[in-house]
Backbone as numpy.savetxt, mean C-alpha at the origin, in Angstrom:
# Nx Ny Nz CAx CAy CAz Cx Cy Cz
8.48 1.53 14.62 7.62 2.73 14.62 8.51 3.98 14.62
8.20 4.92 13.75 8.99 6.14 13.63 8.67 7.10 14.77
9.73 7.71 15.34 9.58 8.72 16.39 9.96 10.07 15.80
9.13 11.09 16.02 9.40 12.43 15.48 10.72 12.96 16.03
11.56 13.50 15.14 12.89 13.99 15.52 13.06 15.41 14.97
13.00 16.41 15.85 13.05 17.80 15.44 14.37 18.17 14.77
15.49 17.62 15.24 16.79 17.92 14.65 16.86 17.41 13.21
16.34 16.22 12.98 16.34 15.68 11.62 15.45 16.51 10.71
14.33 16.97 11.25 13.41 17.80 10.46 14.09 19.12 10.07
14.79 19.76 11.04 15.49 21.01 10.76 16.51 20.82 9.66
17.27 19.74 9.73 18.32 19.48 8.73 17.69 19.20 7.37
16.58 18.47 7.35 15.89 18.19 6.09 15.42 19.48 5.43
14.85 20.38 6.21 14.36 21.65 5.67 15.49 22.53 5.14
16.68 22.40 5.74 17.84 23.19 5.31 18.44 22.66 4.02
18.39 21.34 3.84 19.16 20.71 2.76 18.32 20.23 1.57
17.00 20.33 1.66 16.14 19.79 0.62 15.10 20.83 0.22
14.81 20.92 -1.07 13.85 21.92 -1.54 12.44 21.60 -1.08
11.63 22.66 -0.94 10.23 22.48 -0.55 9.49 21.62 -1.57
9.84 21.80 -2.84 9.19 21.02 -3.89 9.43 19.53 -3.71
10.68 19.16 -3.44 11.02 17.74 -3.31 10.40 17.15 -2.05
10.42 17.91 -0.95 9.81 17.42 0.29 8.31 17.23 0.09
7.68 18.19 -0.59 6.24 18.12 -0.83 5.89 16.90 -1.67
6.69 16.66 -2.71 6.44 15.54 -3.61 6.57 14.21 -2.87
7.50 14.16 -1.91 7.76 12.92 -1.19 6.78 12.68 -0.05
6.29 13.75 0.57 5.48 13.59 1.79 4.01 13.94 1.62
3.69 14.68 0.55 2.31 15.10 0.37 1.95 16.36 1.13
2.90 16.94 1.85 2.67 18.20 2.56 2.81 19.35 1.56
1.94 20.35 1.64 1.96 21.45 0.69 3.25 22.26 0.72
3.69 22.73 -0.45 4.93 23.52 -0.55 4.85 24.79 0.29
3.68 25.43 0.32 3.54 26.67 1.09 3.76 26.42 2.57
3.20 25.32 3.06 3.38 24.94 4.47 4.85 24.70 4.78
5.52 24.00 3.89 6.94 23.69 4.10 7.77 24.98 4.07
7.46 25.86 3.13 8.19 27.12 3.02 8.04 27.98 4.28
6.87 27.95 4.88 6.65 28.71 6.11 7.50 28.17 7.26
7.70 26.86 7.30 8.60 26.28 8.32 10.04 26.68 8.03
10.41 26.62 6.74 11.79 26.91 6.35 12.17 28.36 6.67
11.23 29.28 6.42 11.51 30.70 6.65 11.28 31.13 8.10
10.68 30.26 8.87 10.41 30.59 10.27 9.10 31.29 10.51
8.30 31.49 9.45 7.01 32.17 9.62 6.07 31.33 10.49
6.22 30.01 10.39 5.48 29.11 11.28 6.49 28.33 12.10
6.47 28.46 13.43 7.43 27.73 14.27 7.27 26.22 14.11
8.39 25.52 14.08 8.34 24.06 13.95 7.58 23.42 15.10
7.62 24.07 16.25 6.95 23.53 17.44 5.43 23.45 17.26
4.90 24.21 16.30 3.46 24.19 16.05 3.06 23.17 14.99
4.05 22.46 14.48 3.80 21.43 13.46 2.96 20.30 14.05
2.04 19.75 13.26 1.23 18.63 13.74 2.10 17.39 13.88
1.70 16.52 14.77 2.45 15.28 14.99 2.50 14.45 13.70
1.38 14.43 12.96 1.33 13.66 11.71 2.37 14.15 10.72
2.50 15.47 10.56 3.49 16.02 9.63 4.91 15.79 10.13
5.10 15.87 11.45 6.43 15.62 12.02 6.89 14.20 11.74
5.98 13.25 11.82 6.30 11.85 11.52 6.65 11.69 10.05
5.87 12.32 9.18 6.14 12.23 7.74 7.53 12.78 7.41
7.87 13.92 7.98 9.17 14.54 7.69 10.32 13.73 8.28
10.13 13.19 9.47 11.18 12.37 10.08 11.41 11.11 9.27
10.32 10.48 8.81 10.44 9.27 8.01 11.20 9.56 6.71
10.87 10.68 6.08 11.55 11.03 4.84 13.02 11.34 5.10
13.32 12.02 6.20 14.71 12.30 6.57 15.48 11.00 6.78
14.85 10.04 7.42 15.50 8.73 7.63 15.80 8.06 6.30
14.84 8.13 5.39 15.04 7.51 4.07 16.22 8.17 3.35
16.30 9.48 3.42 17.39 10.19 2.73 18.74 9.90 3.36
18.73 9.51 4.62 19.97 9.10 5.28 20.35 7.67 4.95
19.49 7.01 4.19 19.78 5.64 3.78 19.32 4.58 4.75
18.53 4.98 5.73 18.01 4.01 6.68 16.88 3.23 6.02
16.99 1.92 6.05 16.05 1.07 5.33 14.82 0.79 6.19
13.65 1.08 5.64 12.42 0.77 6.35 12.13 -0.73 6.28
11.55 -1.25 7.34 11.13 -2.64 7.28 9.73 -2.72 6.68
9.26 -3.94 6.48 8.00 -4.15 5.77 6.82 -3.50 6.50
6.80 -3.60 7.84 5.68 -3.03 8.59 5.65 -1.51 8.47
6.82 -0.88 8.47 6.88 0.57 8.31 6.40 0.98 6.92
6.78 0.20 5.91 6.34 0.49 4.55 4.82 0.34 4.43
4.28 -0.69 5.06 2.84 -0.88 5.02 2.12 0.33 5.63
2.62 0.83 6.75 2.01 1.99 7.37 2.10 3.22 6.48
3.23 3.36 5.78 3.40 4.49 4.87 2.37 4.47 3.76
2.21 3.32 3.11 1.31 3.27 1.96 -0.16 3.27 2.39
-0.44 2.81 3.61 -1.83 2.85 4.10 -2.29 4.27 4.34
-1.36 5.15 4.72 -1.74 6.49 5.17 -1.33 7.62 4.23
-0.64 7.28 3.13 -0.14 8.33 2.25 -0.24 7.93 0.78
-0.27 8.95 -0.09 -0.11 8.71 -1.53 1.38 8.71 -1.81
1.94 7.54 -2.04 3.38 7.42 -2.18 3.69 6.15 -2.97
4.80 6.17 -3.69 5.22 5.00 -4.46 6.71 4.74 -4.21
7.03 3.48 -3.93 8.40 3.07 -3.70 8.83 2.07 -4.77
9.97 2.32 -5.39 10.59 1.34 -6.27 11.49 0.44 -5.43
11.84 -0.71 -5.98 12.79 -1.61 -5.33 14.10 -1.54 -6.12
15.17 -1.14 -5.41 16.46 -0.90 -6.05 17.47 -1.91 -5.54
18.22 -2.54 -6.46 19.20 -3.55 -6.05 20.50 -2.91 -5.60
21.49 -3.73 -5.23 22.73 -3.20 -4.67 23.61 -2.49 -5.70
23.22 -2.55 -6.98 23.95 -1.83 -8.03 23.23 -0.54 -8.45
22.13 -0.26 -7.76 21.40 0.98 -8.06 20.37 0.87 -9.16
20.08 -0.35 -9.60 19.09 -0.55 -10.67 17.72 -0.83 -10.07
16.68 -0.23 -10.67 15.31 -0.42 -10.19 14.68 -1.63 -10.89
13.96 -2.42 -10.12 13.27 -3.57 -10.69 12.08 -3.11 -11.53
12.02 -3.66 -12.76 10.94 -3.31 -13.68 10.30 -4.59 -14.22
9.11 -4.46 -14.78 8.44 -5.60 -15.40 9.09 -5.90 -16.75
9.31 -7.16 -17.02 10.08 -7.54 -18.21 9.36 -7.21 -19.52
8.03 -7.28 -19.56 7.31 -7.04 -20.80 7.10 -5.56 -21.11
6.92 -4.75 -20.07 6.52 -3.36 -20.29 7.56 -2.32 -19.88
8.57 -2.74 -19.09 9.57 -1.83 -18.51 8.97 -0.92 -17.43
7.71 -1.12 -17.06 7.13 -0.35 -15.96 7.84 -0.70 -14.66
8.03 0.29 -13.81 8.70 0.06 -12.53 7.80 -0.73 -11.60
8.31 -1.81 -11.03 7.57 -2.52 -9.99 7.56 -1.64 -8.75
6.44 -1.58 -8.05 6.44 -0.69 -6.89 5.53 -1.14 -5.75
5.76 -0.50 -4.62 4.94 -0.63 -3.42 4.27 0.74 -3.28
2.95 0.78 -3.25 2.29 2.07 -3.46 1.07 2.29 -2.57
0.76 3.59 -2.41 -0.51 4.03 -1.85 -1.07 5.07 -2.81
-2.29 4.87 -3.29 -2.88 5.76 -4.27 -4.33 6.09 -3.88
-4.84 7.16 -4.44 -6.23 7.57 -4.17 -6.89 7.97 -5.48
-8.11 7.46 -5.71 -8.89 7.93 -6.84 -10.37 8.02 -6.45
-11.17 8.61 -7.31 -12.58 8.85 -6.99 -13.35 7.55 -6.83
-13.04 6.57 -7.65 -13.82 5.33 -7.65 -13.54 4.47 -6.43
-12.25 4.37 -6.03 -11.87 3.43 -4.98 -11.50 4.07 -3.66
-11.38 5.40 -3.62 -10.84 6.03 -2.43 -9.36 5.71 -2.32
-8.84 5.59 -1.10 -7.43 5.27 -0.92 -7.23 3.75 -0.94
-6.29 3.30 -1.74 -5.96 1.87 -1.77 -4.44 1.74 -1.85
-3.92 0.57 -1.50 -2.47 0.41 -1.37 -2.10 -1.05 -1.58
-0.85 -1.26 -2.02 -0.42 -2.63 -2.26 0.90 -2.72 -2.98
1.06 -3.79 -3.75 2.31 -4.11 -4.43 2.00 -4.47 -5.88
2.87 -4.00 -6.78 2.65 -4.23 -8.21 3.94 -4.71 -8.85
3.84 -5.74 -9.70 5.02 -6.14 -10.46 5.09 -7.64 -10.73
6.05 -8.01 -11.57 6.25 -9.40 -11.94 6.49 -10.30 -10.73
7.15 -9.76 -9.71 7.53 -10.58 -8.55 6.31 -11.08 -7.79
5.19 -10.36 -7.90 3.95 -10.80 -7.23 2.91 -11.24 -8.26
3.39 -11.49 -9.46 2.54 -12.00 -10.54 1.38 -11.06 -10.85
1.67 -9.76 -10.85 0.65 -8.78 -11.21 0.47 -7.71 -10.17
-0.66 -7.75 -9.47 -0.99 -6.68 -8.53 -1.73 -7.26 -7.32
-1.27 -6.89 -6.13 -1.94 -7.27 -4.89 -2.18 -6.00 -4.12
-3.45 -5.64 -3.90 -3.69 -4.42 -3.13 -4.93 -4.54 -2.27
-5.22 -3.48 -1.52 -6.27 -3.51 -0.50 -7.66 -3.67 -1.09
-7.80 -3.56 -2.41 -9.09 -3.80 -3.03 -9.39 -5.29 -3.13
-8.34 -6.11 -3.05 -8.56 -7.55 -3.20 -7.75 -8.41 -2.25
-7.08 -7.79 -1.28 -6.25 -8.57 -0.36 -6.21 -7.91 1.01
-5.95 -8.72 2.03 -5.86 -8.22 3.40 -4.51 -7.58 3.66
-4.41 -6.83 4.77 -3.13 -6.24 5.16 -2.08 -7.32 5.38
-2.50 -8.46 5.90 -1.55 -9.54 6.15 -0.91 -10.02 4.86
-1.72 -10.18 3.82 -1.21 -10.62 2.52 -0.32 -9.54 1.91
-0.74 -8.28 1.99 0.07 -7.19 1.46 1.41 -7.12 2.18
1.40 -7.31 3.49 2.65 -7.31 4.26 3.58 -8.42 3.78
3.04 -9.59 3.54 3.85 -10.70 3.01 4.46 -10.33 1.66
3.66 -9.68 0.81 4.15 -9.28 -0.51 5.28 -8.26 -0.39
5.13 -7.31 0.54 6.18 -6.30 0.76 7.45 -6.98 1.24
7.32 -7.91 2.18 8.49 -8.63 2.69 9.20 -9.36 1.56
8.42 -9.95 0.66 8.99 -10.65 -0.49 9.75 -9.67 -1.39
9.18 -8.51 -1.65 9.84 -7.51 -2.49 11.16 -7.05 -1.86
11.18 -6.94 -0.54 12.39 -6.46 0.13 13.52 -7.48 0.13
13.23 -8.72 -0.26 14.32 -9.69 -0.44 15.12 -9.37 -1.70
14.55 -8.55 -2.59 15.21 -8.20 -3.85 16.12 -6.99 -3.71
15.75 -6.05 -2.83 16.53 -4.82 -2.68 15.87 -3.91 -1.67
16.27 -2.66 -1.66 15.70 -1.71 -0.71 14.65 -0.84 -1.38
13.71 -0.34 -0.58 12.65 0.53 -1.10 13.16 1.97 -1.19
12.95 2.58 -2.35 13.35 3.97 -2.60 12.16 4.70 -3.20
11.84 5.87 -2.67 10.73 6.63 -3.24 10.98 6.87 -4.73
9.96 6.68 -5.53 10.13 6.91 -6.97 10.50 8.36 -7.26
10.05 9.28 -6.42 10.39 10.69 -6.62 11.87 10.96 -6.39
12.58 10.02 -5.73 14.01 10.19 -5.47 14.89 9.46 -6.49
14.29 8.75 -7.44 15.08 8.05 -8.44 15.74 9.05 -9.39
16.94 8.72 -9.82 17.66 9.58 -10.75 17.36 9.13 -12.18
16.40 9.79 -12.82 15.98 9.36 -14.16 16.94 9.81 -15.25
17.90 10.67 -14.91 18.90 11.06 -15.91 19.94 9.96 -16.09
20.04 9.06 -15.12 20.96 7.93 -15.22 20.24 6.69 -14.70
19.07 6.42 -15.30 18.18 5.37 -14.79 18.63 4.00 -15.29
18.77 3.09 -14.35 19.16 1.72 -14.70 18.04 0.76 -14.31
17.78 -0.21 -15.18 16.73 -1.20 -14.93 17.31 -2.59 -14.67
16.60 -3.35 -13.85 16.88 -4.77 -13.72 15.53 -5.47 -13.73
15.54 -6.79 -13.92 14.28 -7.49 -14.11 14.17 -8.72 -13.21
12.93 -9.09 -12.93 12.66 -10.26 -12.10 12.02 -11.33 -12.98
12.68 -12.50 -13.05 12.16 -13.57 -13.89 11.64 -14.70 -13.01
10.32 -14.90 -13.06 9.68 -15.90 -12.22 10.22 -17.30 -12.50
10.61 -17.54 -13.74 11.10 -18.88 -14.10 12.38 -19.22 -13.34
13.13 -18.18 -12.96 14.38 -18.40 -12.23 14.20 -18.28 -10.72
13.28 -17.43 -10.31 13.19 -17.09 -8.89 11.89 -17.49 -8.20
10.89 -17.93 -8.97 9.61 -18.23 -8.37 8.79 -16.96 -8.19
7.53 -17.11 -7.83 6.63 -15.98 -7.65 6.09 -16.01 -6.24
5.85 -14.83 -5.69 5.28 -14.71 -4.35 4.00 -15.53 -4.22
3.90 -16.26 -3.13 2.70 -17.04 -2.85 2.11 -16.61 -1.52
0.79 -16.44 -1.50 0.10 -16.04 -0.27 0.12 -17.20 0.72
0.44 -16.89 1.97 0.36 -17.87 3.05 -0.60 -17.33 4.10
-1.84 -17.78 4.01 -2.86 -17.26 4.91 -2.68 -17.84 6.31
-2.74 -17.00 7.31 -2.53 -17.46 8.68 -3.71 -18.26 9.18
-3.45 -19.05 10.21 -4.51 -19.84 10.83 -5.60 -18.92 11.39
-5.20 -17.78 11.97 -6.17 -16.84 12.54 -7.13 -16.33 11.48
-6.59 -15.90 10.33 -7.44 -15.36 9.27 -8.36 -16.45 8.73
-7.83 -17.65 8.58 -8.65 -18.74 8.07 -9.78 -19.08 9.04
-9.48 -19.05 10.34 -10.52 -19.33 11.34 -11.60 -18.26 11.33
-11.18 -16.97 11.19 -12.16 -15.88 11.10 -13.07 -16.09 9.89
-12.46 -16.48 8.80 -13.21 -16.70 7.56 -14.23 -17.83 7.73
-13.76 -18.96 8.28 -14.65 -20.11 8.45 -15.80 -19.78 9.41
-15.51 -19.02 10.47 -16.55 -18.63 11.42 -17.61 -17.76 10.76
-17.16 -16.81 9.94 -18.09 -15.93 9.23 -18.93 -16.73 8.25
-18.29 -17.69 7.58 -18.97 -18.49 6.57 -20.08 -19.34 7.18
-19.83 -19.86 8.36 -20.85 -20.68 9.03 -22.14 -19.89 9.26
-22.00 -18.60 9.49 -23.18 -17.76 9.76 -23.92 -17.37 8.48
-23.17 -17.19 7.37 -23.77 -16.54 6.21 -23.78 -17.34 4.91
-23.14 -18.50 4.87 -22.92 -19.19 3.60 -24.20 -19.55 2.86
-25.24 -19.98 3.58 -26.44 -20.50 2.93 -27.17 -19.45 2.09
-27.10 -18.20 2.50 -27.89 -17.16 1.82 -27.03 -16.04 1.23
-25.81 -16.35 0.82 -24.92 -15.28 0.34 -25.40 -14.65 -0.96
-25.67 -15.47 -1.97 -26.11 -14.91 -3.25 -27.48 -14.27 -3.06
-27.56 -13.01 -3.39 -28.79 -12.25 -3.21 -28.84 -11.47 -1.92
-27.84 -11.70 -1.03 -27.82 -11.00 0.25 -27.50 -9.52 0.06
-28.12 -8.68 0.89 -27.82 -7.25 0.89 -26.70 -7.01 1.90
-25.65 -6.32 1.46 -24.51 -6.07 2.32 -24.18 -4.58 2.35
-23.40 -4.20 3.34 -22.92 -2.82 3.41 -21.41 -2.82 3.55
-20.74 -2.11 2.64 -19.28 -1.99 2.63 -18.91 -0.63 3.20
-17.84 -0.57 3.97 -17.47 0.68 4.64 -17.15 1.81 3.67
-16.71 1.48 2.45 -16.38 2.50 1.45 -17.44 2.61 0.36
-17.94 1.48 -0.12 -18.80 1.47 -1.30 -20.29 1.56 -0.96
-20.65 1.43 0.31 -22.05 1.53 0.70 -22.81 0.22 0.52
-24.12 0.33 0.28 -24.99 -0.84 0.20 -24.99 -1.45 -1.20
-25.15 -2.77 -1.22 -25.22 -3.47 -2.49 -25.72 -4.89 -2.31
-25.89 -5.59 -3.44 -26.38 -6.96 -3.41 -25.31 -7.90 -3.97
-25.07 -9.02 -3.28 -24.14 -10.03 -3.77 -24.81 -10.76 -4.94
-24.17 -10.74 -6.10 -24.75 -11.35 -7.29 -24.10 -12.68 -7.66
-22.85 -12.90 -7.19 -22.14 -14.12 -7.56 -21.06 -14.42 -6.52
-20.78 -15.70 -6.33 -19.74 -16.13 -5.38 -18.86 -17.16 -6.06
-17.54 -17.04 -5.87 -16.60 -18.00 -6.45 -15.69 -18.57 -5.37
-15.33 -19.85 -5.48 -14.33 -20.51 -4.62 -14.62 -20.29 -3.13
-15.88 -20.42 -2.75 -16.28 -20.10 -1.39 -15.63 -21.00 -0.34
-15.20 -22.21 -0.72 -14.61 -23.14 0.23 -13.11 -22.93 0.44
-12.52 -21.99 -0.29 -11.08 -21.72 -0.17 -10.89 -20.26 0.21
-10.46 -20.02 1.45 -10.34 -18.64 1.96 -9.41 -17.79 1.10
-8.34 -18.40 0.57 -7.38 -17.63 -0.22 -7.94 -17.18 -1.56
-8.92 -17.92 -2.09 -9.45 -17.63 -3.43 -10.88 -17.11 -3.42
-11.55 -17.19 -2.28 -12.98 -16.83 -2.22 -13.22 -15.40 -2.70
-14.16 -15.26 -3.61 -14.45 -13.97 -4.24 -15.96 -13.75 -4.30
-16.39 -12.53 -4.02 -17.79 -12.18 -4.20 -17.90 -11.03 -5.20
-19.00 -11.02 -5.94 -19.31 -9.93 -6.85 -20.50 -9.19 -6.25
-20.35 -7.90 -6.05 -21.40 -7.11 -5.42 -21.82 -5.97 -6.35
-23.12 -5.83 -6.54 -23.66 -4.72 -7.32 -24.06 -3.63 -6.33
-23.22 -2.61 -6.21 -23.45 -1.53 -5.24 -24.41 -0.49 -5.82
-25.20 0.11 -4.94 -26.21 1.08 -5.37 -25.59 2.29 -6.06
-24.43 2.75 -5.55 -23.83 3.98 -6.09 -22.47 3.79 -6.74
-21.91 2.57 -6.64 -20.55 2.34 -7.15 -20.49 1.27 -8.23
-21.64 0.70 -8.62 -21.63 -0.31 -9.66 -21.15 -1.66 -9.15
-20.85 -2.55 -10.07 -20.44 -3.92 -9.72 -18.95 -3.98 -9.42
-18.61 -4.71 -8.35 -17.20 -4.85 -7.97 -16.91 -6.29 -7.57
-15.69 -6.71 -7.89 -15.20 -8.04 -7.52 -14.31 -7.88 -6.29
-14.63 -8.59 -5.19 -13.93 -8.38 -3.93 -13.48 -9.70 -3.31
-12.32 -9.66 -2.66 -11.79 -10.83 -1.97 -12.47 -10.94 -0.61
-13.21 -12.02 -0.41 -14.06 -12.13 0.77 -13.25 -12.20 2.06
-12.17 -12.97 2.10 -11.38 -13.09 3.33 -10.81 -11.75 3.77
-10.39 -10.92 2.81 -9.86 -9.59 3.14 -10.95 -8.71 3.74
-12.15 -8.80 3.19 -13.26 -8.02 3.73 -13.56 -8.40 5.17
-13.54 -9.70 5.44 -13.84 -10.20 6.78 -12.74 -9.82 7.76
-11.48 -10.02 7.36 -10.36 -9.74 8.26 -10.32 -8.26 8.68
-10.61 -7.38 7.73 -10.52 -5.94 8.00 -11.87 -5.32 8.40
-12.87 -6.18 8.60 -14.19 -5.73 9.05 -14.76 -4.66 8.12
-14.69 -4.93 6.82 -15.12 -3.95 5.82 -16.54 -4.17 5.33
-17.14 -5.30 5.69 -18.45 -5.61 5.13 -19.32 -6.30 6.18
-20.62 -6.02 6.11 -21.55 -6.75 6.98 -22.81 -7.08 6.19
-23.38 -8.23 6.52 -24.62 -8.65 5.88 -25.79 -8.03 6.62
-26.66 -7.37 5.88 -27.79 -6.66 6.50 -29.01 -7.57 6.64
């Protein structure tokens, strides 16, 4: 867990432009400039912003975040991390050259969502279809390849790529914990008989009707299709919904 460090924040503000800090942390340039010029005392900074700045200062010092810290970053911020090997090359997808990343993003349709993208996880694993536990496992797997570096800090004037080949290295596999599986089975015992056609409420998408169910007997693969009143039809991973308490049957 990151602890706010005022000395590190002062040094960051002295040595890094407001634009770059803003791009990395999501804090507005005007707010950062007011701290830099002294118009707003650092002591009046919110705890949330102090943590963001300290975390970024740590990253710039080369301190490597662990998987749990990365998960917290992407859960709470719009941020993207590339995975860079010991030669300074960023891992990219072999077919498209797109950078593989660990990300937190926000859009109108889904709100804030976060996860991992790339060949190493055989596509995309994020909070729209997976639990935090699975995403954490995916992040841990990515960190076996190299260290996480904010994409905004990559040097694109001398950009080097490397690739992950599943045929040589294997692909990340989900290992669902006994606890999550037990939660899933307990929920299923209560609701399995009447799932199709059931009215449910999702914490983000609101009310809707379950129209289809797939692989209901396998917690890792179980999927429901829900036609939401205001968000249209969505395909959702049932175990993730149950683990994170995102849905209830009405």
